[in-house]
C-alpha positions as CSV (number, residue, x, y, z in Angstrom):
1,M,88.8,120.6,76.9
2,L,86.7,118.8,79.5
3,K,84.9,115.4,79.2
4,S,83.4,112.9,81.5
5,L,84.2,109.2,81.8
6,L,82.3,106.4,83.7
7,V,83.7,103.0,83.7
8,S,82.8,100.2,86.2
9,A,85.8,98.1,87.3
10,L,86.8,97.5,83.7
11,I,89.9,98.5,81.6
12,A,89.5,102.0,80.2
13,S,91.3,103.4,77.2
14,F,90.6,106.8,75.5
15,S,92.2,109.5,73.6
16,F,91.3,113.0,72.7
17,S,92.6,116.6,71.7
18,A,96.1,116.8,70.0
19,L,97.6,115.1,73.0
20,A,97.1,111.3,73.2
21,V,96.1,109.9,76.6
22,E,95.6,106.5,77.5
23,L,94.4,105.0,80.9
24,K,94.2,101.4,82.0
25,G,93.0,100.0,85.1
26,H,90.0,99.8,87.5
27,L,88.1,103.2,87.9
28,T,86.5,102.1,91.2
29,Q,87.1,102.4,94.9
30,G,90.2,100.3,95.6
31,G,91.3,100.5,91.9
32,L,94.7,101.2,90.5
33,V,95.0,103.1,87.1
34,T,98.1,103.5,84.9
35,G,98.4,106.3,82.3
36,Q,100.4,107.3,79.3
37,L,100.7,110.9,78.2
38,N,102.6,112.2,75.1
39,N,104.3,115.6,75.1
40,A,103.4,116.4,78.7
41,K,105.6,118.1,81.3
42,S,103.4,117.6,84.4
43,V,100.3,115.7,85.4
44,S,98.1,115.8,88.6
45,L,95.1,114.1,90.1
46,N,92.7,116.4,92.0
47,G,95.4,119.1,92.2
48,K,98.1,116.7,93.5
49,P,101.2,116.3,91.3
50,L,101.8,112.7,90.0
51,K,105.2,111.2,89.2
52,L,105.7,111.4,85.4
53,S,108.4,109.3,83.7
54,D,110.5,110.5,80.8
55,T,108.2,108.3,78.6
56,G,105.0,110.0,79.9
57,L,104.0,107.1,82.2
58,F,102.2,107.7,85.5
59,V,99.9,105.9,88.0
60,F,97.4,106.7,90.5
61,G,94.8,104.9,92.7
62,F,91.5,105.3,94.7
63,G,90.9,104.4,98.3
64,R,88.2,102.4,99.9
65,D,86.0,105.4,100.5
66,A,87.0,107.6,97.6
67,K,84.3,110.0,96.2
68,P,83.0,109.4,92.8
69,N,84.3,112.5,91.1
70,H,87.9,113.2,90.3
71,T,89.8,115.4,87.9
72,L,93.0,114.4,85.9
73,S,94.9,117.6,84.7
74,W,98.2,118.0,83.0
75,V,100.3,120.6,81.2
76,D,101.8,119.8,77.8
77,K,105.3,121.0,76.7
78,S,103.9,124.0,75.0
79,G,102.5,125.2,78.3
80,K,98.8,124.4,77.5
81,S,96.5,123.1,80.2
82,H,94.1,120.1,79.9
83,S,91.8,118.3,82.2
84,Q,89.6,115.1,82.2
85,N,86.8,114.3,84.6
86,L,86.9,110.8,86.0
87,V,83.7,109.3,87.6
88,I,84.5,106.2,89.6
89,T,82.0,103.6,90.7
90,L,81.3,103.0,94.5
91,R,81.2,99.7,96.2
92,D,79.4,97.8,99.0
93,Y,81.5,96.1,101.6
94,N,81.1,93.1,103.8
95,I,80.9,93.2,107.6
96,D,83.0,90.5,109.5
97,K,82.5,89.6,113.0
98,I,85.4,87.9,114.7
99,T,85.6,86.4,118.2
100,G,88.4,84.9,120.2
101,V,90.9,87.7,119.6
102,A,93.1,88.2,122.6
103,K,92.1,91.1,124.7
104,K,95.4,92.8,124.5
105,Y,95.0,93.2,120.7
106,V,91.5,94.5,120.9
107,S,92.3,97.0,123.9
108,P,96.0,97.4,124.1
109,S,97.4,98.7,127.5
110,K,98.9,102.1,127.7
111,A,102.3,100.4,128.2
112,V,102.4,99.3,124.5
113,S,100.9,102.4,122.9
114,E,104.3,104.0,122.4
115,R,105.4,100.9,120.5
116,I,102.3,100.9,118.4
117,S,102.7,104.5,117.4
118,R,106.5,104.0,116.6
119,E,105.8,101.0,114.4
120,A,103.0,102.9,112.7
121,V,105.3,105.8,111.9
122,A,108.0,103.4,110.3
123,V,105.5,101.6,108.2
124,R,104.1,105.0,106.9
125,K,107.6,106.0,106.0
126,A,108.2,102.9,104.1
127,R,105.0,103.3,102.1
128,A,105.9,106.8,101.4
129,V,108.7,105.8,99.0
130,N,108.2,107.2,95.4
131,S,111.0,105.7,93.3
132,D,111.4,105.6,89.5
133,L,110.7,101.9,89.3
134,E,108.1,100.8,86.8
135,Y,107.3,97.2,88.2
136,F,103.8,98.0,88.7
137,L,103.3,97.5,85.0
138,Q,103.8,93.9,85.4
139,P,100.6,91.5,85.7
140,V,100.0,90.8,89.4
141,L,100.2,87.2,90.2
142,R,98.8,85.3,93.3
143,P,101.4,85.4,96.1
144,A,100.4,82.3,97.9
145,E,98.1,79.2,97.8
146,G,95.3,78.8,100.0
147,R,91.7,79.8,100.8
148,I,90.5,83.4,100.5
149,S,89.4,84.1,104.1
150,G,89.1,87.9,104.1
151,V,88.4,90.6,101.5
152,Y,89.2,94.2,101.1
153,G,86.9,96.7,102.5
154,S,85.2,94.7,105.0
155,Q,84.4,96.2,108.4
156,R,85.6,94.0,111.2
157,Y,84.3,93.6,114.7
158,F,86.8,92.1,117.2
159,N,84.9,90.5,120.1
160,G,82.0,92.7,119.2
161,E,84.0,95.9,119.1
162,P,84.1,97.7,115.7
163,R,87.5,98.3,114.2
164,R,89.1,99.9,111.2
165,P,88.0,98.4,107.7
166,H,90.2,95.6,106.4
167,F,92.4,96.8,103.7
168,G,93.9,93.5,102.4
169,L,93.2,90.2,100.8
170,D,93.5,87.3,103.2
171,I,94.9,83.9,102.0
172,A,94.6,81.2,104.6
173,N,97.0,78.3,104.8
174,K,99.2,76.6,107.3
175,T,102.2,78.2,109.0
176,G,105.3,77.9,106.9
177,S,103.6,78.0,103.6
178,P,105.5,80.0,101.0
179,V,104.8,83.5,100.0
180,Y,106.1,84.6,96.5
181,A,106.5,88.1,95.2
182,P,103.5,88.8,92.9
183,I,105.5,91.4,90.9
184,S,109.0,92.6,91.0
185,G,110.3,95.2,93.5
186,T,112.7,96.4,96.2
187,V,112.4,95.6,99.9
188,V,111.7,98.8,101.9
189,F,110.5,97.3,105.1
190,A,111.1,94.0,106.8
191,E,110.4,93.3,110.4
192,P,109.7,90.1,112.1
193,D,107.5,91.1,115.1
194,L,105.2,94.2,114.9
195,Y,102.5,94.4,117.5
196,Y,99.5,94.3,115.4
197,S,100.8,92.8,112.0
198,G,103.5,90.5,113.3
199,G,106.1,89.6,110.7
200,T,105.7,92.4,108.0
201,L,107.2,92.9,104.7
202,I,106.8,95.9,102.3
203,L,107.9,96.0,98.6
204,D,108.4,99.0,96.5
205,H,107.1,98.8,92.8
206,G,107.7,102.3,91.8
207,H,105.8,105.7,91.5
208,G,104.4,105.2,95.0
209,V,103.0,101.7,94.5
210,T,103.9,99.4,97.3
211,S,102.7,96.0,98.4
212,T,102.5,94.6,102.0
213,Y,102.6,91.1,103.5
214,I,101.7,90.6,107.1
215,H,101.4,87.9,109.9
216,L,104.5,86.3,108.4
217,S,106.2,83.6,110.4
218,K,109.5,84.0,108.5
219,L,111.1,86.7,106.2
220,D,113.5,85.5,103.7
221,V,114.6,88.9,102.5
222,K,115.9,92.1,104.0
223,V,115.7,95.8,103.3
224,G,117.4,96.8,100.1
225,D,117.2,93.4,98.4
226,K,116.0,93.5,94.8
227,I,113.1,91.0,94.3
228,T,111.9,89.4,91.0
229,Q,108.4,88.2,90.4
230,G,108.0,84.7,91.6
231,M,110.8,84.8,94.2
232,K,110.1,83.3,97.6
233,V,110.1,86.2,100.1
234,A,108.5,84.9,103.2
235,E,106.3,82.2,104.9
236,I,102.7,82.4,106.1
237,G,102.2,82.7,109.8
238,A,99.9,83.6,112.7
239,T,101.9,86.5,114.2
240,G,100.4,89.7,115.5
241,R,96.7,90.1,115.8
242,V,95.2,87.0,114.2
243,T,92.9,84.1,115.0
244,G,94.8,81.7,112.7
245,P,97.6,81.5,110.2
246,H,97.1,83.4,106.9
247,L,98.7,85.9,104.6
248,D,97.2,89.4,104.8
249,W,98.2,90.9,101.4
250,R,97.8,94.7,100.6
251,F,98.6,97.2,98.0
252,N,99.0,101.0,98.4
253,W,99.4,103.8,96.1
254,Q,101.0,106.4,98.3
255,G,98.5,106.8,101.2
256,E,95.6,105.2,99.3
257,R,94.8,101.6,100.2
258,L,94.0,99.6,97.2
259,D,92.2,96.2,96.5
260,P,94.7,93.4,95.7
261,A,91.7,91.3,94.3
262,L,91.1,93.8,91.5
263,L,94.8,93.3,90.4
264,M,95.5,89.7,91.0
265,Q,95.6,87.1,88.3
266,D,94.8,83.4,89.1
267,T,98.3,82.2,88.3
268,L,100.6,81.5,91.4
269,A,103.7,83.7,91.2
270,N,106.2,80.9,91.2
271,K,104.4,79.1,88.4
272,K,104.3,81.9,85.8
């Protein structure tokens, strides 16, 4: 059975056939979607297997430049195959031009290339975690107070030179301002001084969903720590490649970079 669904950045819920299916989230570039399937033994998105819990829970997301058409497929416990077409909305992104960035961060010397590559591998490894945690079901609260100074998807130019799109939500505040866990998780990466991102923290929320906090001046937690929503985990800083103190906050589902602004509620995490 094949159907088509179009939803613009809203919560979507539907069911069909003898197998009840429910999706909730944002069917748009940068969006995260959670799903529930009854009586299923496997599920995949565009042919890629998804982690399926014993209760039929799964999650997936769409990157900044995801194409509009996708296919959700699953096999029920009787061996019958099903599929559902998903049509997501596309977005326009801002262009940010930033000057005053130190030359060493715009065009790093060959001497630091090995360090940059090594750090990138370590970050990718941390983001590849695919645990059984289900904290991504929690409401996502605001991790820090401050002004929104940068948004997801924007193309940045440093000193006139184009760089990769921005994949986070920037919250500007003075160095030392607290950063709170927006949802519960486990620390899978905690390093005080990466070349580009400075103090960097990554939390695992389960099923391939992670959140990242960078440019930190202080980390209050270490790898392996269990984090509860609202716990202070770090402090805002101006470490790495920055022009001023702020938190660069990111969400990933596996290799897809998601938009924290689509997930975030207005409530500060420590005031829930």
